[in-house]
Structure formats: structure tokens, C-alpha cells
C-alpha positions as a Markdown table, in Angstrom:
| # | Residue | x | y | z |
|---|---|---|---|---|
| 1 | Met | 240.5 | 197.4 | 176.4 |
| 2 | Ala | 238.7 | 198.9 | 179.5 |
| 3 | Lys | 238.9 | 202.4 | 180.9 |
| 4 | Lys | 241.1 | 202.8 | 184.1 |
| 5 | Ile | 238.9 | 203.3 | 187.2 |
| 6 | Thr | 239.7 | 206.2 | 189.3 |
| 7 | Lys | 238.7 | 206.8 | 192.6 |
| 8 | Ile | 235.8 | 209.8 | 193.1 |
| 9 | Gly | 236.5 | 211.9 | 196.3 |
| 10 | Ile | 233.8 | 213.6 | 197.6 |
| 11 | Thr | 235.0 | 217.1 | 199.4 |
| 12 | Pro | 232.8 | 219.4 | 201.7 |
| 13 | Ala | 233.2 | 222.0 | 199.2 |
| 14 | Gly | 230.9 | 223.7 | 197.0 |
| 15 | Pro | 230.0 | 224.1 | 193.0 |
| 16 | Asn | 233.1 | 223.0 | 191.1 |
| 17 | Met | 234.3 | 226.2 | 189.5 |
| 18 | Thr | 235.0 | 224.7 | 185.9 |
| 19 | Thr | 231.8 | 222.5 | 185.8 |
| 20 | Gly | 229.4 | 224.2 | 188.6 |
| 21 | Val | 228.5 | 220.7 | 189.7 |
| 22 | Ser | 229.1 | 219.9 | 193.3 |
| 23 | Ser | 231.4 | 216.9 | 193.9 |
| 24 | Ala | 228.6 | 215.3 | 195.7 |
| 25 | Thr | 226.4 | 215.1 | 193.0 |
| 26 | Arg | 229.0 | 213.4 | 190.8 |
| 27 | Ile | 227.9 | 209.4 | 190.0 |
| 28 | Ala | 230.2 | 206.7 | 190.0 |
| 29 | Thr | 229.9 | 204.6 | 186.9 |
| 30 | Thr | 231.1 | 201.1 | 185.5 |
| 31 | Pro | 233.8 | 200.9 | 183.0 |
| 32 | Met | 232.3 | 199.5 | 180.4 |
| 33 | Arg | 229.1 | 201.2 | 179.9 |
| 34 | Gly | 229.8 | 204.4 | 181.4 |
| 35 | Ser | 226.3 | 203.5 | 183.3 |
| 36 | Ala | 225.3 | 204.2 | 186.8 |
| 37 | Ile | 226.4 | 201.6 | 189.1 |
| 38 | Pro | 223.1 | 199.6 | 190.5 |
| 39 | Lys | 222.5 | 200.3 | 194.5 |
| 40 | Pro | 223.0 | 196.5 | 196.0 |
| 41 | Thr | 219.5 | 195.2 | 197.1 |
| 42 | Thr | 218.7 | 194.3 | 200.1 |
| 43 | Pro | 219.5 | 190.6 | 201.4 |
| 44 | Thr | 216.2 | 188.5 | 201.0 |
| 45 | Thr | 215.2 | 185.6 | 202.8 |
| 46 | Pro | 215.0 | 182.2 | 201.2 |
| 47 | Arg | 211.2 | 181.4 | 199.9 |
| 48 | Gly | 209.4 | 179.8 | 202.7 |
| 49 | Gln | 212.1 | 180.9 | 205.6 |
| 50 | Ile | 210.5 | 183.0 | 208.5 |
| 51 | Thr | 212.7 | 184.8 | 210.5 |
| 52 | His | 212.3 | 185.9 | 213.9 |
| 53 | Glu | 212.5 | 189.6 | 212.9 |
| 54 | Met | 209.6 | 188.8 | 210.6 |
| 55 | Ile | 207.4 | 187.4 | 213.6 |
| 56 | Ala | 208.5 | 190.2 | 215.8 |
| 57 | Lys | 207.1 | 192.4 | 213.5 |
| 58 | Arg | 203.9 | 190.8 | 212.9 |
| 59 | Ala | 203.5 | 190.1 | 216.9 |
| 60 | Tyr | 204.1 | 193.9 | 217.3 |
| 61 | Glu | 201.0 | 194.4 | 214.6 |
| 62 | Ile | 199.0 | 192.4 | 216.2 |
| 63 | Trp | 199.5 | 193.9 | 219.9 |
| 64 | Lys | 199.2 | 197.3 | 218.1 |
| 65 | Ser | 196.0 | 196.4 | 216.9 |
| 66 | Gly | 194.3 | 196.1 | 220.3 |
| 67 | Lys | 192.8 | 192.6 | 219.6 |
| 68 | Gly | 195.7 | 190.3 | 220.3 |
| 69 | Gly | 196.3 | 188.7 | 223.9 |
| 70 | Ser | 199.4 | 188.0 | 226.3 |
| 71 | Glu | 202.9 | 188.3 | 224.4 |
| 72 | Phe | 203.3 | 185.0 | 224.2 |
| 73 | Asp | 200.0 | 184.5 | 222.4 |
| 74 | Asn | 200.7 | 187.2 | 220.0 |
| 75 | Trp | 204.1 | 185.4 | 219.2 |
| 76 | Val | 202.4 | 182.3 | 218.3 |
| 77 | Arg | 199.6 | 183.9 | 216.4 |
| 78 | Ala | 202.3 | 185.7 | 214.2 |
| 79 | Glu | 204.1 | 182.7 | 213.8 |
| 80 | Arg | 201.1 | 180.8 | 212.7 |
| 81 | Glu | 199.9 | 183.6 | 210.3 |
| 82 | Leu | 203.4 | 183.7 | 208.6 |
| 83 | Arg | 203.8 | 179.9 | 208.2 |
| 84 | Gly | 200.0 | 179.7 | 206.6 |
| 85 | Met | 199.0 | 177.2 | 209.3 |
């Protein structure tokens, strides 16, 4: 039989007088194992898919290095590098 999950409230008060542990340090646990709930991972792009943000970041890095050209040239170079052309 699974444990009943209760909501853990975080209060702005200091340490709990009975346990000495601040309510903000409590960790939610899974009902089956009592282990900590893993943090969600950041969404990843499918393999081989290049996003607009990835190109923009690389174009900025090229510009910041001082070895780039115009904005357009940096963008095209960033796309080419990321796509492996």
C-alpha cells in the first residue's frame, strides 16, 4: 500500500522548535522509496537540430572574439559551424 502524499508548506519562520530544522530545508520525497524527487532536466533539442538560440549564441561569440565580420557574416558563419558544413 502506497503512502499518502501530503503537501509540505514552507513558512517564512525560522527553525522548527521541535526538530530544530528550518521548514525551508525539508525535501519532498517520493511515496514509494522515500528518496528525494529528482529535479527535472532541461529540455534538450533532438539530435542534429540547430535552434535559433544556438546560432545567436555562437554568432555573439564570434562577434565578441573580434574575428568576425558583419552581423550577417557572423550569423552565416555560426550556422555553418553548428551544422558542420
